[in-house]
N, C-alpha and C positions, 0 to 999 in steps of 0.2 A: 719342275720339268722344263728343261731348256729346249726352246723351239727356234729353229733357224727361220728368220723372216725373209721371204722373198716379196718382190712387188706384188701387190694385190691383183688377183685374177690374171696371172700369166698362165699360158698353156703349158701342160706337161705332155711330152711326146715320147711314147715307146715305139720301137721298131719291132714289129712282129715278123720274125724271119722265117720264110720258107725258102730253101736253097735255090729252087727253080722258079720262084715267084708264086704268089697266092692264087692267081687264076689258073684253073686246071689246064687251059690251053697255052699258058704263057711260055712254056718251055719250047713251043714250036715257032716262036717268033724268030725272024732271021738274025736279030741281034742278041737273042737270049744266050746266056752263058751259064757256067757253073756246074757243080756237082754236089750232091748232098753229103759226100764224104771227103771233100777237099778242104783241108784246113786253110790253104792259101786263099781260097774263095771266101770262106767265112771271115778271114782276117780282113780282106778287102771290104766286105759288107760292114763289119764292125768299125773299121777306120773311117769309112765314108759316113756312117751314122755319127761317129764322134766329130768329124769335120762339120757336120750339120748341127752339132750340139744337142743331139737327142739325149733324153734322160736315161734311156736304157735300151739295150739290145736284148730281145726276148726270144727264146726258142721253146716251142711246145714239145710234147712227147706223147707217145702211145706205146703200150707194151705188147702189141701184136701187129702183124702186117698181113697183107694179101696182095694179089695182083690187081685188085680193084682200088687200092689206095692211090692217093695223089702221087705223081712222080716224086715230089719233094719228100714224101713221108714213107714211101715203100721201103727205102733203105736210108738210114740216117745215123749220125753219130750220137753216142750217149751224151745227154746234155751237160752234165756236170764235168765230164771229161773235156768237152768242147769249151766250156766257160773257163776252165783252168788254163787251157792253151791261150785263149783270147785275153785272159787277165794280164799276161806278160807282153801282149802286143798292143795294148791300149792303156790309157792313162786316166781318163775321166768318166767315160760312159759306164752306166750301170750294167750289170750282167745278170740276167734273170733266166731261170729255167723251171720247167714243170717237173714235179716229182709226185708220185702217188702215195697217199696215206693208206691205201688198201693193200698194197703189195710191197711195202718196205717196213723197216723197223726204226723207231725213233732215234735210238742211239747211233745207228749207222748213218742215217740221213742227216741228223743234226751235226755230226762230226764232219761229214763231207761238205755240207753247206758252210760250216764255219771255216773249213779249210779254204774253200774258194774265197770267202770273205777276207781271210788273211792274205792269200796270194794276190788278191786284187786291191789290197789296202782299203777295204771297206766299201766294195761296190756290188756285193752279191744280193740277189733277191730270189725268193722261192715262190713259185706259183703252185699253190696247194690244190691238188685235185683228188677226187675219190675214185676215178676211173668208171667207165660205163660199158666196157666191152667184155662179153663173156669169153671172147677169144683170149683176152688178156688173162682172165681167171684160169683158163686151161694151160697157160704157160707157167702158172705158179701153183700147180698141183691141186687145183680146185675144179669142180665140174661147172660151177657158175658163180656169179657174183653174190655177195650179201645184198639184201634188199636196200632200197634207197635210204630209208631211215637209219638202218644199221650202219651203212657206209658213212653217214654224217656223224653218227655217234662215235664211230671209230676215229674219224678225222678230228673231232673235237678233243678226244683223249690223246691222240697222237700229237696234236699241237700243245696240249697241256704238258706232256712229257718233254717235248722239245724245249719249251720255255723254261721248264725246271732245269734241264741240262745246261742251257745257255746261261741261266741265272746262277748256276752253281759256281761260276768263276766270277768273283767280284773284282772291281778295279783295284789294282795294287796287289794282286795275289802273288805276282812274281816280284820278289824283293831284290834278289841278285846282289847281296851285300858281300863283297869280296873280303872285307875286313873281318866281319863276324862269321862268315861262312854260311850265312842264312840265304838259301836260294828262294824259298817260297814261304808265304804266310799261310799256314795250314788252316787258320780260322777263316780265311777268305776263299777256301776251296771246299765246297759243300756237296754232299750227295743228294741225289733226287729221291731215292727210296720210294719209288712210285709203285703202287700195287692197285691196278684197276681191272676193269672188266676185260680189256683186250691186251693190255701190256703190263709187264712187270719189269721195271728197270731200276737197277741200283744206282749207277753213276758213281762218281762224277764223270763228266765228259773228259776224255783224255786229250783235250786241246784247250788252250787258254781263251779267255774272253774275246769275242769277236770285236774287230775295230769299230763296228757300228753299235755295239751292245748285243745285237743279233741281226741277222739278215732281214731285209725288208720282206714283209709277208704280203703276197698277192693271192687273190682268189677270183674265181670266175663263175661260180654258181649263181644263177638268177632265180632258181626255185625258192620257195619260202624257206626251206631248210638252208639253202646256200646263202640267202640274204641274212639269215639269223647268225650263221657261223661267221660271215664276213663282218657283221656288226660287232661281234665280240672279239674277233682276232685279226682281221685284215687291215692293211694300211693302203692298199691299192686294189681296186676291183676292175677286172676286165669284163666287159659285157658286150652285148649286141643290141642295137636299136635301129629300126628301119626308118623312123621319122623323129623329128624334134619333139612332137607330143609324147611319143613312146619314151624317148630319152629323158624328158622332164619328169614323166611319171615315175620311172625307175629311180632317177636321181633323188626326187623327193622321198620316195619310199625308203631307199637305202640310207639316206642321211637321217631320216626319222628313226630307223632301227638303231643306228649308231648312237644317237642321243639317248634313246630308251635304254641302251646298254650301259649308259653312264660314261660315254666317251665324247670327246669333242668331234663333231661332224667334220670339221676342217682337217682332222687327222686321218681321214680316209678319202682317197682320191679316186674318182670314177672316170675310167678311160674306155669308152666304147671303141670297138674295132671299126675301121673305115678303110675302104680300098679307093684311094684317089687315082684317077686316070688323068695324068698331067699332060697338057700340051702347050706349046707356045701360042697356039690359037685354039679356040673352041672346036674348030673344024678338025684340027690335027688330033685333039683329044677324042672326039667322036669317032674318027677313022680308026684310032687305036682300039677303042671299045668294040666297034663293029667287027674288026678283024679278029679280036679275041673270041667273040661269041661264035664266029664261024668255026672255031676249033673246038667248041664244046662237044664232048661225046655224051649224047643223051643217055646212052646205056650206062655210062659211068655215073651220070647224075641220078638215074633211077636206082642204081646200086647204092649210092650214098644215101638217098632218101630211105630206102629199105633198111639200111643199117641203122640210121638215126631213129627211125620209127619203130624198129623191131618188128616190122610187118612187111611182107613182100608186096610191093605196089606195082610190080611189073605187069600184072594181068589186067590193070585198069586201063581204060582208053586214054591214049596220050593227049588227045586234043579236046578233052572235056575237063571241067573243073574236078579237082580232087574230091572224091566222095567222103562222107563222114566215116572215119575209121577210128578204132580204138588202138592206141599205140602203147608200146611198152614204156615202163616208168623210167628207164635208163636215159640219161641225158635230157631231162625234162625241159630245162629252160630253152635250149636250142630248138627242140621239137616244137615247143609252143610258139617260138618266134616264126618258124617256117609256116606253121599252120595258120597263125594270125595273118601273116603276109599273104598267103594264098587266098584267105577269105576276104581280106580287105581289098585286094586288087583283082579279085575274081580270076586268079591264075589257073590255067590249065595244068595238068600234070607235066606236060612237056616244058612249059614255062617255069614251073617250080623246080623241075629237075635242072634246068639251065642255071637258075639262081643258086641252087645247092652246089652244083659243080663249079660254077664260075666264082662266086664270092662266099659260098657256104653260109648264106643268110646275112652276111654283114652288109652295111650300107656302102654304096658306090657313089662317088662324086666325080663327075666328068667335066673338065674345063681347064681354064687357065689358072695360074697362080692366084690371080685376083679372085676368081670364082671360088677357089678352095679356101682362101683366107676369109672371104666373106662368110662362107658357111661355118668355118671354125669359130669365127668371132661371134656369130649369132648363137651358136651352141654354148659357148663359154659365157657370154653376157646374159643369156636367158636361162642359165642353169640347167642345161641339158647334159653337161659334161664338165670335168675339170681339165680335160685334154683328150688325146686320142691315141689309140694303138694303131699305128700306120701299117698297112698291109700292101706293099708294092705288088702289083699284078704281074709285072715282068721285071726280071733282073738281067743286067744292071741298069737298064735305061730308065725305068720309072723311079728307082731310088735316086739316081743321079739327077734327074729332072726335079725331083722334090727338093733335094738339097740345094740345087742351083737356083731354082725359081721360087719355090713356096716359102722356104725358110727366110730368105731376105724380105719377102713381102710381110710375113708375120712380124719380123723384127722391126720393119719400118712402121708398123702400127703399134709397136710397144707391147705386142702380145707374147713375145718369146725372147729368151735370153740372147745376149750378144757375146757372152763368154761363160764358161763354167766358173761359178763363184767359190765352190767348196771342193773338198777332197772325197767325201763319201756320197754314195747314192742317197742315203737318208737326208743328208744336209741339202743336197741339190733339189730334192723333192719338197723341202720345207717341212719335213716330218720330225717329230720329237724323238730324242733318245729314249728308249724304253725305260720305264721305271723298274727298278729292281724289286721284285717281290720275294723277300727272303723267307716269308712264311711258307713258300712253296718247297724249300729245300731244307736239308738236315745237316747237322755237323758231321764232318767227315770222320769216320772211324779209321784212325791212322794205324798202320802196321808196317813192319819191315818185310820186304820181299825176300 
């Protein structure tokens, strides 16, 4: 297995993109710009992140909306369509998108992801999610979601089928010999012939082997089922941790699961989400943070908590600690994070709603480039993370400041690259080319059309 070696313990950085910034009030800033459906705006974001040598540009997704959603997510472009457009506007940065295993089909999604990988010359990644919204289910002819355990069983089988489809095209399958007239080697194109509980897929995929072997697999579930699935199938894990202790505990746990699954723990990268509030001085950073919090709509925060918990919390007193409540199983990991944070810091419901609305439970770092680099270095060296998924609170200002101030400080410390070394996302992340498991696939039954 060929592995691209990068200098030991360098940070990996993803840019988690919300078109109007991650803070719920960020769009109200005087210098805030952008639109969730403007390709020129996303192109600027992607090119700015590429200037900053980020590993990847990442967009999330949801399959339902409402007037209570964040301004960035109420209306938005379909992610793979967006990545295809950005693929021809960028050269080096990885392009990652969320897609659900609950409401798609393996053949369709494997083909679409492979297409983006070809268009980008090997820079595609898939953030695998199982979805947690009953509103999404109602948009796909269902009255509600499958239960948590069944969604993860479905996700595992979905990934198995996708891997079979991608592995069905071996290297060298396209011969293109003009002298002999042989275009392809049919022995190197193999069917999936998958028959499982949830999916029956013949194959082969009707697109040649991905430039990376297959797109990089990202997962974000922190529940026990999510961690087990990631241990078996993921190469990058997005997570949330409110403190270094929590980050280290998750890091140790997830790496142990990977080793128990028979994989090299170094072949799975853990990137917690973090919202840096960057200032040229600490006072400037704090002023930005305080201004953002003045724009938090507590009613919106209560609505977000109620959606996350699956319980209406609007009738509880706002200025008293959140009482013990039984929450729905959907979105378990983020619910646990918010509940643990409320308990640890003795937050009132109003304070927890502000956190949910402002950073959605992710960690916030407020300070200068040196302050942020100190924090990142500590997490990296003390094994709380392999890097971070950066969540700019306000665009364009906070992304521009991060690239202008923080990236050079990380480079000065030898913690981050000074140039892209390779052509594919997998190589730049230092991840191995996937092993071809031909026991998964079957010889192709050839026939003339």
